[in-house]
GUZAPA-783909 format. One line per field, with one value per residue: y, x, z of N, C-alpha, C, O in turn; chain. Coordinates in steps of 0.1 Angstrom, whole numbers, plus 5000, padded with zeros to 4 digits. Layout:
n_v	(Y  ...) .
n_u	(X  ...) .
n_w	(Z  ...) .
ca_v	(Y  ...) .
ca_u	(X  ...) .
ca_w	(Z  ...) .
c_v	(Y  ...) .
c_u	(X  ...) .
c_w	(Z  ...) .
o_v	(Y  ...) .
o_u	(X  ...) .
o_w	(Z  ...) .
chain	(A  ...) .
REM end
This chain:
n_v	(4988  5022  5047  5079  5109  5132  5157  5166  5181  5171  5162  5183  5191  5217  5221  5204  5215  5240  5232  5221  5244  5259  5242  5242  5268  5267  5247  5258  5280  5268  5258  5282  5294  5276  5283  5310  5307  5293  5312  5331  5317  5310  5335  5342  5323  5329  5322  5326  5335  5319  5297  5286  5279  5259  5241  5233  5220  5196  5162  5161  5188  5189  5170  5184  5205  5190  5178  5201  5208  5185  5184  5205  5195  5173  5186  5199  5177  5167  5188  5188  5162  5165  5183  5175  5149  5119  5089  5072  5053  5017  4983  4966  4942  4913  4898  4916  4937  4925  4920  4946  4957  4943  4952  4979  4976  4965  4985  5006  4998  4995  5021  5035  5037  5057  5079  5083  5088  5112  5129  5129  5143  5168  5176  5178  5200  5219  5223  5223  5194  5176  5167  5148  5169  5163  5141  5106  5090  5062  5069  5092  5079  5064  5085  5097  5078  5085  5112  5112  5089  5078  5100  5115  5095  5089  5115  5129  5111  5112  5138  5140  5115  5110  5135  5153  5137  5124  5144  5149  5126  5125  5135  5114  5084  5085  5112  5121  5105  5113  5141  5143  5131  5148  5171  5162  5159  5186  5198  5191  5210  5210  5207  5184  5165  5160  5143  5115  5116  5120  5096  5075  5085  5081  5054  5051  5066  5053  5028  5038  5048  5024  5008  5024  5027  5041  5031  5012  5027  5043  5024  5015  5039  5044  5022  5027  5052  5042  5023  5041  5057  5038  5028  5050  5052  5028  5032  5020  5010  5017  5028  5029  5039  5042  5042  5022  5023  5042  5031  5009  5022  5033  5011  4998  5019  5019  4993  4995  5016  5004  4984  5000  5012  4991  4982  5005  5006  4984  4990  4991  5013  5032  5065  5097  5120  5152  5182  5214  5248  5265  5248  5239  5263  5267  5245  5251  5276  5269  5252  5271  5289  5273  5264  5288  5294  5272  5278  5302  5292  5275  5293  5307  5288  5284) .
n_u	(5009  5005  5018  5007  5024  5018  5029  5032  5017  4989  4995  4982  4959  4962  4989  5002  4996  5008  5034  5039  5043  5062  5084  5093  5104  5123  5140  5149  5162  5184  5198  5204  5221  5243  5251  5258  5278  5296  5301  5315  5338  5347  5354  5375  5393  5397  5378  5354  5319  5310  5327  5318  5292  5296  5308  5287  5272  5283  5287  5296  5292  5264  5256  5263  5245  5222  5225  5222  5196  5181  5188  5174  5148  5150  5154  5130  5113  5124  5119  5090  5087  5097  5079  5053  5029  5030  5028  5054  5075  5078  5084  5098  5086  5100  5089  5071  5087  5100  5078  5067  5089  5090  5066  5073  5092  5076  5057  5073  5082  5057  5047  5067  5065  5046  5059  5078  5062  5049  5072  5082  5061  5063  5088  5084  5067  5084  5091  5112  5126  5133  5166  5196  5223  5249  5274  5269  5293  5312  5321  5305  5280  5280  5282  5258  5240  5238  5229  5207  5192  5194  5193  5169  5150  5149  5147  5125  5105  5103  5094  5070  5053  5058  5055  5036  5015  5007  4994  4973  4958  4935  4916  4906  4908  4909  4912  4935  4955  4953  4957  4982  4998  4994  5006  5032  5039  5037  5057  5080  5084  5084  5073  5077  5079  5053  5032  5041  5051  5027  5012  5029  5032  5006  5006  5027  5017  4993  5003  5017  4996  4983  5002  5015  5042  5071  5094  5089  5080  5102  5121  5108  5108  5135  5142  5128  5140  5166  5163  5156  5179  5198  5190  5194  5222  5232  5222  5199  5177  5145  5125  5101  5098  5071  5036  5024  5035  5023  4998  5005  5014  4990  4974  4989  4988  4960  4957  4973  4961  4936  4946  4956  4933  4918  4936  4937  4910  4907  4920  4913  4908  4895  4887  4879  4862  4866  4867  4874  4863  4885  4906  4902  4907  4934  4945  4938  4951  4978  4981  4976  4997  5019  5013  5014  5041  5051  5042  5057  5083  5081  5077  5101  5119  5114) .
n_w	(5000  4992  5010  5020  5023  5047  5048  5023  4994  4974  4940  4915  4889  4882  4890  4872  4848  4850  4853  4829  4812  4826  4828  4802  4799  4819  4810  4786  4797  4810  4788  4775  4794  4792  4766  4769  4787  4771  4751  4766  4775  4750  4739  4756  4749  4723  4703  4677  4671  4650  4651  4676  4669  4651  4667  4685  4667  4665  4677  4704  4712  4709  4727  4751  4751  4753  4778  4794  4788  4796  4822  4832  4830  4848  4872  4875  4879  4903  4920  4921  4931  4956  4968  4963  4964  4948  4929  4913  4909  4912  4922  4896  4872  4858  4836  4827  4818  4797  4781  4776  4763  4740  4729  4725  4704  4684  4681  4672  4646  4634  4634  4620  4591  4590  4600  4580  4557  4565  4569  4543  4531  4543  4534  4506  4508  4514  4540  4568  4583  4614  4619  4626  4636  4627  4613  4615  4627  4640  4666  4671  4671  4695  4713  4708  4717  4743  4743  4726  4732  4759  4778  4768  4772  4799  4812  4799  4804  4832  4835  4819  4819  4846  4863  4851  4840  4863  4878  4862  4862  4878  4862  4848  4829  4800  4794  4808  4796  4768  4769  4782  4762  4741  4752  4754  4727  4718  4733  4720  4701  4672  4639  4625  4644  4656  4651  4655  4683  4696  4690  4699  4725  4735  4739  4758  4779  4785  4795  4817  4832  4837  4850  4869  4871  4862  4852  4832  4810  4806  4797  4773  4759  4756  4740  4717  4708  4705  4684  4663  4661  4655  4630  4614  4617  4605  4581  4571  4546  4548  4535  4511  4479  4467  4458  4473  4497  4512  4515  4531  4554  4562  4567  4588  4607  4612  4623  4646  4660  4666  4683  4704  4713  4723  4743  4761  4768  4783  4806  4839  4861  4886  4887  4900  4880  4882  4872  4878  4870  4872  4870  4844  4830  4836  4822  4796  4793  4795  4773  4753  4755  4750  4724  4710  4713  4700  4673  4669  4670  4648  4626  4628  4620  4593) .
ca_v	(5000  5034  5056  5093  5118  5143  5170  5170  5183  5162  5168  5186  5195  5231  5220  5198  5225  5250  5226  5220  5256  5263  5233  5246  5279  5263  5240  5268  5288  5261  5258  5296  5295  5269  5290  5322  5302  5289  5324  5338  5309  5311  5349  5342  5314  5334  5316  5335  5329  5308  5285  5280  5273  5247  5231  5228  5211  5183  5152  5165  5200  5186  5163  5194  5212  5180  5177  5213  5207  5175  5188  5213  5186  5165  5195  5201  5164  5166  5199  5183  5150  5170  5191  5170  5135  5112  5076  5071  5040  5005  4972  4961  4927  4909  4894  4928  4944  4918  4922  4960  4959  4938  4961  4990  4973  4963  4998  5014  4994  4998  5036  5040  5041  5069  5089  5085  5095  5126  5136  5132  5154  5181  5179  5183  5213  5228  5225  5216  5183  5175  5157  5149  5180  5158  5128  5095  5081  5052  5077  5100  5070  5061  5097  5099  5069  5092  5125  5110  5077  5076  5113  5118  5084  5091  5128  5132  5103  5117  5150  5139  5104  5111  5146  5159  5128  5121  5154  5148  5114  5127  5138  5102  5076  5090  5126  5122  5099  5121  5154  5141  5128  5161  5180  5156  5163  5200  5202  5189  5222  5208  5202  5170  5157  5163  5131  5103  5117  5118  5082  5067  5090  5075  5041  5052  5072  5042  5019  5044  5048  5010  5002  5033  5024  5048  5023  5005  5037  5047  5014  5016  5052  5042  5013  5035  5061  5034  5018  5052  5061  5027  5027  5061  5049  5018  5037  5009  5015  5012  5037  5023  5050  5037  5045  5012  5026  5050  5021  5001  5031  5035  4998  4997  5028  5014  4982  5000  5024  4994  4978  5010  5014  4979  4983  5015  5003  4973  4995  4993  5020  5041  5078  5107  5131  5165  5192  5227  5258  5270  5238  5240  5275  5264  5236  5259  5286  5263  5248  5283  5295  5264  5264  5301  5292  5263  5285  5311  5283  5270  5304  5311  5277  5283) .
ca_u	(5000  5013  5016  5008  5031  5009  5037  5032  5003  4986  4998  4970  4958  4968  5003  5007  4994  5018  5047  5041  5048  5073  5095  5099  5112  5134  5149  5155  5171  5196  5205  5209  5232  5254  5255  5264  5291  5305  5306  5325  5350  5352  5360  5388  5403  5398  5369  5343  5305  5309  5333  5310  5280  5301  5311  5275  5267  5290  5281  5299  5284  5250  5255  5264  5232  5212  5227  5216  5181  5175  5190  5162  5137  5152  5152  5115  5108  5129  5111  5077  5088  5100  5068  5040  5027  5025  5035  5061  5082  5075  5093  5095  5084  5108  5081  5065  5098  5102  5066  5066  5100  5085  5055  5080  5098  5065  5051  5082  5081  5043  5045  5078  5060  5038  5069  5084  5052  5048  5084  5082  5051  5069  5099  5077  5061  5096  5091  5123  5123  5144  5176  5208  5231  5262  5275  5269  5304  5311  5322  5293  5269  5280  5279  5244  5233  5235  5222  5194  5185  5193  5188  5155  5141  5148  5142  5112  5095  5102  5086  5056  5046  5060  5049  5024  5004  5002  4985  4961  4951  4922  4907  4901  4917  4911  4916  4949  4963  4953  4963  4996  5004  4994  5017  5045  5042  5039  5070  5091  5085  5088  5061  5080  5077  5041  5024  5047  5051  5013  5008  5037  5029  4994  5010  5034  5008  4984  5011  5020  4983  4980  5012  5020  5057  5077  5105  5085  5079  5116  5127  5102  5112  5149  5142  5123  5151  5177  5160  5156  5193  5206  5186  5201  5236  5235  5216  5190  5167  5132  5116  5097  5093  5060  5024  5020  5040  5012  4988  5011  5013  4976  4970  4996  4982  4947  4958  4979  4950  4927  4953  4957  4920  4915  4945  4932  4897  4909  4925  4902  4912  4885  4891  4868  4864  4861  4875  4868  4865  4898  4915  4900  4914  4948  4949  4936  4961  4991  4981  4976  5010  5028  5010  5020  5056  5053  5041  5068  5094  5079  5079  5115  5127  5111) .
ca_w	(5000  4991  5021  5016  5032  5050  5047  5009  4988  4962  4927  4910  4875  4881  4891  4860  4837  4852  4851  4814  4806  4834  4825  4789  4801  4827  4802  4777  4805  4812  4775  4774  4803  4786  4755  4774  4792  4759  4744  4774  4774  4736  4738  4763  4741  4709  4693  4674  4672  4640  4657  4686  4663  4645  4678  4690  4657  4666  4686  4717  4715  4710  4740  4762  4751  4757  4792  4800  4786  4804  4836  4836  4832  4860  4884  4876  4885  4917  4927  4923  4940  4970  4973  4960  4966  4936  4928  4901  4908  4920  4919  4882  4870  4847  4825  4821  4811  4784  4773  4771  4754  4727  4724  4720  4691  4674  4678  4664  4631  4630  4632  4612  4578  4591  4601  4567  4549  4570  4566  4528  4528  4548  4525  4494  4511  4517  4555  4573  4593  4624  4615  4635  4630  4625  4607  4625  4627  4651  4678  4672  4674  4709  4720  4705  4726  4756  4740  4719  4737  4774  4784  4766  4777  4814  4817  4794  4811  4845  4835  4814  4826  4860  4870  4844  4840  4877  4882  4853  4864  4884  4851  4843  4821  4786  4793  4812  4785  4756  4772  4784  4749  4733  4758  4751  4713  4717  4740  4711  4693  4658  4631  4621  4656  4662  4650  4662  4698  4701  4689  4708  4738  4740  4744  4770  4790  4788  4803  4829  4839  4841  4859  4879  4872  4851  4847  4820  4799  4803  4789  4760  4752  4752  4729  4705  4703  4700  4670  4653  4659  4648  4616  4608  4617  4595  4568  4567  4537  4552  4528  4498  4471  4458  4464  4482  4511  4519  4519  4542  4565  4566  4573  4601  4616  4616  4632  4658  4667  4672  4695  4715  4718  4731  4755  4770  4773  4793  4819  4849  4873  4889  4892  4900  4870  4887  4866  4881  4860  4874  4864  4829  4826  4837  4811  4783  4792  4793  4759  4744  4756  4743  4710  4705  4713  4689  4661  4667  4666  4634  4617  4628  4613  4579) .
c_v	(5012  5044  5071  5101  5130  5157  5175  5172  5174  5169  5170  5189  5208  5230  5214  5208  5236  5245  5224  5232  5260  5255  5237  5258  5276  5256  5249  5277  5281  5260  5272  5298  5288  5277  5303  5318  5299  5302  5331  5330  5310  5325  5349  5334  5319  5328  5325  5327  5317  5295  5278  5273  5259  5236  5225  5220  5198  5174  5157  5178  5198  5179  5173  5201  5203  5179  5189  5212  5197  5176  5196  5205  5178  5174  5198  5189  5164  5177  5194  5171  5154  5177  5185  5154  5128  5099  5075  5057  5029  4994  4967  4946  4924  4906  4907  4937  4938  4921  4936  4964  4955  4947  4974  4988  4972  4977  5007  5011  4996  5012  5042  5045  5055  5081  5093  5092  5109  5134  5139  5143  5167  5185  5184  5196  5223  5232  5217  5205  5182  5164  5159  5159  5176  5145  5117  5085  5072  5060  5085  5091  5067  5073  5100  5090  5076  5104  5122  5098  5077  5089  5116  5108  5086  5104  5132  5124  5108  5129  5147  5127  5105  5122  5150  5150  5124  5131  5154  5136  5115  5131  5126  5096  5083  5104  5127  5116  5108  5134  5153  5139  5140  5170  5175  5159  5177  5205  5200  5201  5220  5202  5187  5160  5160  5151  5119  5104  5115  5103  5074  5072  5084  5061  5042  5057  5061  5032  5025  5045  5034  5005  5011  5031  5030  5041  5016  5015  5042  5037  5014  5028  5050  5033  5019  5044  5053  5028  5029  5056  5050  5026  5038  5058  5039  5021  5026  5014  5010  5021  5031  5035  5045  5040  5035  5015  5034  5040  5013  5009  5032  5022  4996  5006  5024  5003  4986  5008  5015  4988  4987  5012  5003  4979  4993  5012  4992  4977  4999  5000  5031  5054  5088  5118  5144  5176  5206  5237  5264  5261  5238  5252  5273  5255  5244  5269  5280  5258  5260  5288  5286  5264  5277  5300  5283  5269  5295  5303  5278  5281  5307  5301  5277  5292) .
c_u	(5009  5009  5018  5015  5023  5016  5037  5018  5001  4989  4985  4970  4964  4984  5009  5006  5005  5032  5050  5047  5062  5086  5102  5108  5125  5145  5157  5165  5184  5204  5211  5221  5244  5259  5263  5278  5301  5310  5317  5338  5356  5359  5374  5398  5404  5390  5358  5329  5304  5315  5325  5297  5284  5303  5298  5267  5274  5283  5284  5292  5270  5247  5255  5251  5221  5213  5220  5201  5175  5178  5179  5150  5138  5150  5137  5109  5112  5121  5097  5077  5090  5087  5054  5040  5022  5034  5041  5068  5076  5084  5089  5093  5091  5100  5075  5075  5100  5090  5065  5078  5097  5075  5062  5086  5087  5059  5060  5081  5067  5041  5056  5073  5052  5048  5075  5074  5050  5060  5085  5072  5056  5080  5094  5071  5072  5096  5102  5119  5135  5153  5188  5218  5245  5262  5276  5281  5303  5311  5310  5281  5268  5277  5264  5235  5229  5226  5208  5186  5183  5187  5173  5146  5139  5141  5128  5101  5093  5092  5071  5048  5047  5052  5036  5012  4998  4992  4972  4953  4937  4911  4900  4910  4920  4917  4931  4958  4964  4960  4978  5004  5005  5005  5030  5049  5045  5053  5082  5094  5090  5076  5064  5079  5064  5031  5029  5047  5037  5009  5016  5035  5016  4997  5017  5025  4998  4991  5014  5007  4980  4989  5017  5035  5064  5089  5102  5085  5093  5123  5121  5107  5126  5150  5138  5134  5163  5175  5161  5170  5200  5202  5193  5216  5240  5229  5207  5179  5153  5121  5113  5091  5083  5047  5019  5025  5030  5001  4993  5010  4999  4971  4976  4991  4969  4948  4963  4969  4940  4933  4953  4943  4915  4923  4940  4919  4897  4915  4914  4907  4902  4891  4879  4871  4858  4871  4868  4870  4879  4908  4914  4908  4929  4953  4948  4947  4974  4992  4983  4990  5020  5026  5015  5035  5059  5052  5052  5081  5093  5082  5094  5124  5125  5121) .
c_w	(5000  5002  5017  5027  5034  5049  5032  5004  4977  4949  4920  4895  4873  4881  4878  4848  4838  4849  4836  4808  4813  4830  4812  4791  4809  4819  4792  4784  4807  4799  4772  4782  4798  4774  4759  4779  4781  4752  4752  4773  4760  4734  4745  4755  4727  4699  4690  4674  4662  4645  4667  4680  4656  4656  4683  4680  4656  4676  4701  4721  4717  4723  4752  4763  4756  4772  4799  4799  4795  4819  4841  4839  4845  4872  4886  4883  4900  4926  4931  4933  4954  4976  4972  4962  4954  4935  4914  4899  4917  4915  4905  4882  4857  4834  4818  4814  4797  4775  4767  4762  4740  4721  4719  4706  4680  4670  4669  4649  4626  4626  4623  4598  4579  4593  4588  4557  4552  4567  4551  4524  4532  4538  4511  4495  4515  4532  4560  4583  4602  4619  4625  4628  4627  4619  4617  4622  4639  4665  4681  4676  4689  4718  4720  4714  4739  4753  4734  4724  4752  4780  4781  4772  4792  4818  4812  4801  4825  4845  4831  4820  4841  4867  4863  4844  4853  4882  4874  4855  4870  4874  4846  4833  4807  4785  4797  4802  4773  4758  4774  4771  4741  4739  4754  4736  4712  4722  4730  4701  4679  4651  4627  4632  4663  4662  4658  4677  4704  4701  4699  4723  4744  4746  4757  4782  4794  4798  4817  4838  4845  4852  4870  4881  4860  4845  4833  4808  4796  4794  4775  4752  4747  4740  4716  4699  4698  4686  4660  4650  4651  4634  4608  4607  4606  4582  4563  4558  4540  4545  4514  4490  4461  4466  4474  4496  4519  4524  4531  4555  4571  4573  4587  4611  4621  4626  4646  4666  4673  4684  4707  4721  4727  4744  4765  4776  4784  4806  4828  4861  4875  4894  4891  4889  4876  4883  4869  4870  4860  4868  4849  4823  4826  4825  4798  4782  4789  4778  4750  4744  4748  4728  4703  4703  4701  4675  4658  4663  4652  4624  4616  4621  4598  4571) .
o_v	(5013  5049  5075  5100  5138  5167  5186  5166  5168  5181  5161  5189  5210  5237  5219  5208  5240  5252  5224  5230  5263  5260  5236  5258  5282  5259  5248  5281  5287  5261  5273  5305  5294  5277  5306  5325  5302  5302  5336  5336  5311  5325  5355  5337  5312  5329  5332  5315  5307  5284  5266  5262  5250  5224  5213  5215  5190  5179  5156  5179  5204  5181  5172  5203  5207  5177  5187  5215  5200  5171  5195  5207  5176  5169  5199  5190  5161  5174  5195  5169  5148  5176  5190  5148  5131  5100  5077  5051  5032  4996  4962  4939  4930  4910  4907  4943  4946  4923  4938  4972  4961  4949  4979  4997  4977  4980  5014  5020  4997  5016  5053  5056  5063  5092  5105  5102  5118  5146  5150  5151  5177  5197  5194  5204  5234  5243  5205  5207  5186  5152  5169  5157  5184  5137  5119  5074  5073  5057  5085  5096  5068  5072  5104  5093  5072  5106  5130  5096  5077  5087  5118  5111  5085  5104  5138  5129  5108  5131  5151  5130  5100  5120  5150  5153  5122  5128  5158  5135  5107  5131  5127  5103  5086  5106  5134  5122  5110  5139  5161  5144  5142  5177  5183  5162  5181  5214  5206  5202  5227  5193  5180  5148  5163  5149  5113  5095  5110  5098  5066  5064  5082  5057  5034  5052  5060  5027  5018  5043  5033  4999  5006  5033  5025  5044  5015  5012  5045  5041  5013  5027  5054  5035  5018  5044  5057  5029  5027  5058  5054  5023  5036  5061  5041  5013  5023  5022  4999  5020  5029  5040  5045  5042  5038  5009  5032  5042  5010  5004  5032  5023  4992  5003  5025  5003  4982  5006  5017  4986  4983  5013  5005  4976  4990  5014  4992  4970  5008  4993  5040  5055  5086  5124  5146  5179  5208  5234  5266  5265  5236  5251  5278  5258  5243  5271  5285  5259  5259  5291  5292  5262  5277  5304  5285  5266  5296  5307  5277  5278  5310  5304  5270  5293) .
o_u	(5019  4998  5028  5012  5021  5009  5041  5008  5011  4986  4977  4981  4971  4990  5019  5016  5011  5040  5061  5056  5071  5097  5114  5120  5135  5157  5169  5175  5195  5217  5222  5231  5256  5271  5273  5288  5313  5321  5326  5349  5368  5369  5383  5410  5412  5393  5353  5329  5297  5310  5324  5293  5276  5300  5297  5256  5271  5275  5275  5286  5263  5237  5247  5246  5212  5202  5214  5194  5165  5171  5174  5143  5128  5144  5132  5100  5103  5118  5093  5068  5085  5085  5045  5051  5011  5046  5035  5068  5070  5091  5077  5099  5090  5104  5073  5072  5101  5091  5063  5076  5099  5074  5057  5085  5089  5056  5055  5079  5065  5034  5054  5077  5053  5045  5076  5078  5049  5059  5089  5075  5054  5081  5099  5069  5068  5100  5103  5110  5146  5149  5189  5221  5254  5252  5282  5279  5293  5304  5305  5272  5258  5271  5257  5223  5219  5216  5199  5175  5172  5178  5166  5135  5127  5131  5120  5090  5081  5084  5062  5038  5038  5043  5025  5001  4986  4983  4962  4942  4928  4899  4890  4919  4931  4926  4939  4969  4975  4968  4985  5014  5015  5012  5039  5061  5055  5059  5092  5104  5099  5069  5055  5079  5064  5024  5021  5043  5035  5004  5010  5035  5015  4992  5014  5027  4995  4985  5013  5008  4975  4985  5021  5040  5062  5094  5110  5090  5096  5129  5129  5109  5130  5158  5144  5136  5169  5184  5166  5174  5208  5211  5197  5222  5249  5230  5208  5171  5150  5109  5123  5080  5085  5047  5011  5019  5029  4996  4985  5006  4997  4964  4969  4989  4966  4941  4959  4968  4935  4926  4950  4942  4910  4918  4939  4916  4889  4916  4907  4910  4900  4899  4871  4882  4846  4881  4857  4878  4885  4918  4924  4913  4936  4963  4958  4952  4982  5002  4990  4995  5028  5035  5020  5040  5069  5060  5057  5088  5103  5089  5099  5135  5132  5120) .
o_w	(5007  5002  5011  5039  5025  5049  5030  5009  4971  4948  4917  4889  4863  4873  4873  4840  4828  4843  4832  4799  4806  4829  4810  4786  4807  4820  4790  4779  4806  4800  4767  4778  4798  4773  4753  4777  4782  4748  4747  4771  4758  4727  4739  4755  4719  4687  4699  4677  4665  4643  4667  4684  4657  4654  4686  4682  4647  4684  4709  4732  4725  4729  4761  4774  4764  4779  4810  4809  4802  4828  4852  4848  4852  4882  4897  4891  4908  4937  4942  4941  4964  4988  4978  4961  4950  4938  4904  4888  4928  4905  4903  4890  4847  4823  4806  4803  4788  4763  4755  4753  4730  4709  4708  4697  4670  4659  4661  4640  4614  4617  4618  4594  4569  4587  4584  4551  4544  4563  4547  4515  4525  4535  4506  4486  4519  4535  4558  4591  4599  4616  4631  4617  4624  4619  4628  4617  4647  4674  4692  4683  4695  4728  4729  4716  4746  4760  4736  4720  4757  4788  4790  4778  4797  4825  4819  4803  4830  4854  4837  4825  4848  4875  4870  4848  4855  4889  4879  4850  4868  4877  4839  4828  4804  4777  4790  4800  4768  4750  4769  4769  4734  4731  4751  4734  4705  4717  4732  4695  4674  4656  4625  4630  4676  4671  4666  4684  4715  4711  4706  4732  4756  4756  4767  4793  4806  4807  4827  4850  4856  4862  4881  4893  4849  4834  4824  4797  4784  4784  4765  4740  4736  4731  4706  4687  4689  4678  4649  4639  4643  4625  4597  4596  4599  4572  4551  4563  4536  4548  4506  4493  4449  4478  4483  4506  4531  4535  4540  4565  4583  4583  4596  4623  4633  4637  4656  4679  4684  4694  4718  4733  4738  4755  4777  4788  4792  4816  4826  4871  4866  4903  4882  4890  4874  4889  4864  4861  4850  4861  4842  4812  4817  4819  4790  4771  4781  4772  4740  4733  4740  4720  4692  4693  4694  4666  4647  4655  4645  4614  4605  4616  4591  4559) .
chain	(A  A  A  A  A  A  A  A  A  A  A  A  A  A  A  A  A  A  A  A  A  A  A  A  A  A  A  A  A  A  A  A  A  A  A  A  A  A  A  A  A  A  A  A  A  A  A  A  A  A  A  A  A  A  A  A  A  A  A  A  A  A  A  A  A  A  A  A  A  A  A  A  A  A  A  A  A  A  A  A  A  A  A  A  A  A  A  A  A  A  A  A  A  A  A  A  A  A  A  A  A  A  A  A  A  A  A  A  A  A  A  A  A  A  A  A  A  A  A  A  A  A  A  A  A  A  A  A  A  A  A  A  A  A  A  A  A  A  A  A  A  A  A  A  A  A  A  A  A  A  A  A  A  A  A  A  A  A  A  A  A  A  A  A  A  A  A  A  A  A  A  A  A  A  A  A  A  A  A  A  A  A  A  A  A  A  A  A  A  A  A  A  A  A  A  A  A  A  A  A  A  A  A  A  A  A  A  A  A  A  A  A  A  A  A  A  A  A  A  A  A  A  A  A  A  A  A  A  A  A  A  A  A  A  A  A  A  A  A  A  A  A  A  A  A  A  A  A  A  A  A  A  A  A  A  A  A  A  A  A  A  A  A  A  A  A  A  A  A  A  A  A  A  A  A  A  A  A  A  A  A  A  A  A  A  A  A  A  A  A  A  A  A  A  A  A  A  A  A  A  A  A) .
REM end
């Protein structure tokens, strides 16, 4: 039985909504501090702005920025864990680890055609897509396992499935899962990373809602990122330049959505759906702010 610490407040919808926006600015602040620090050190050592931009476009430079970004996320989680009461970790089950790992692998390859189709659509529309800013040599690949696999899997899950979803759970199963997944996608601040994070986020949020154990979603997130990085490293051709690829993507998406719908429907956890007007305003405001920032970021990247 999970014992509630009476010295802590219950994690609420308002807290989750506020943390959604606040964590973005905190993470950006940490990245800004790293950049300012680099400029100062660069000036002392005689490096110009161009040299620094080139450095941060390398695997090591990208790792440093990622560490600053995810440090911000981690501190947000630790702050909430210290001040609010919510359950995140429990003893993992080996069979469940294997089962959810297999689900992560199947989901990746089921959703991969959708990613490709959407990216191709953006490219044809002259909209930039997110790519790794450096060549994936062997050394860069192993560095990227930290910056693109380990850090995002741990820190993003701590923030979204750990903090934000925990506060939204009182909204009920479907709302908490869908809203958390939408927040997860918006936080990526990229039009090319808007569909897949929602779809994969629904799966992760559903599992977190069911198991109340973030270790499972961290493992699944890490596996997903590892597969994506490894496919890029080995340049595995998984793109079929034919109309049938769109059909394959559509069929796989349909099957996957059916599976997710059945999975979520079978989660039997009773929660009271009591969303006050103030909580609804908090949620709407947080979404509005982040969507405005998302649009600004999109316009600036075009």
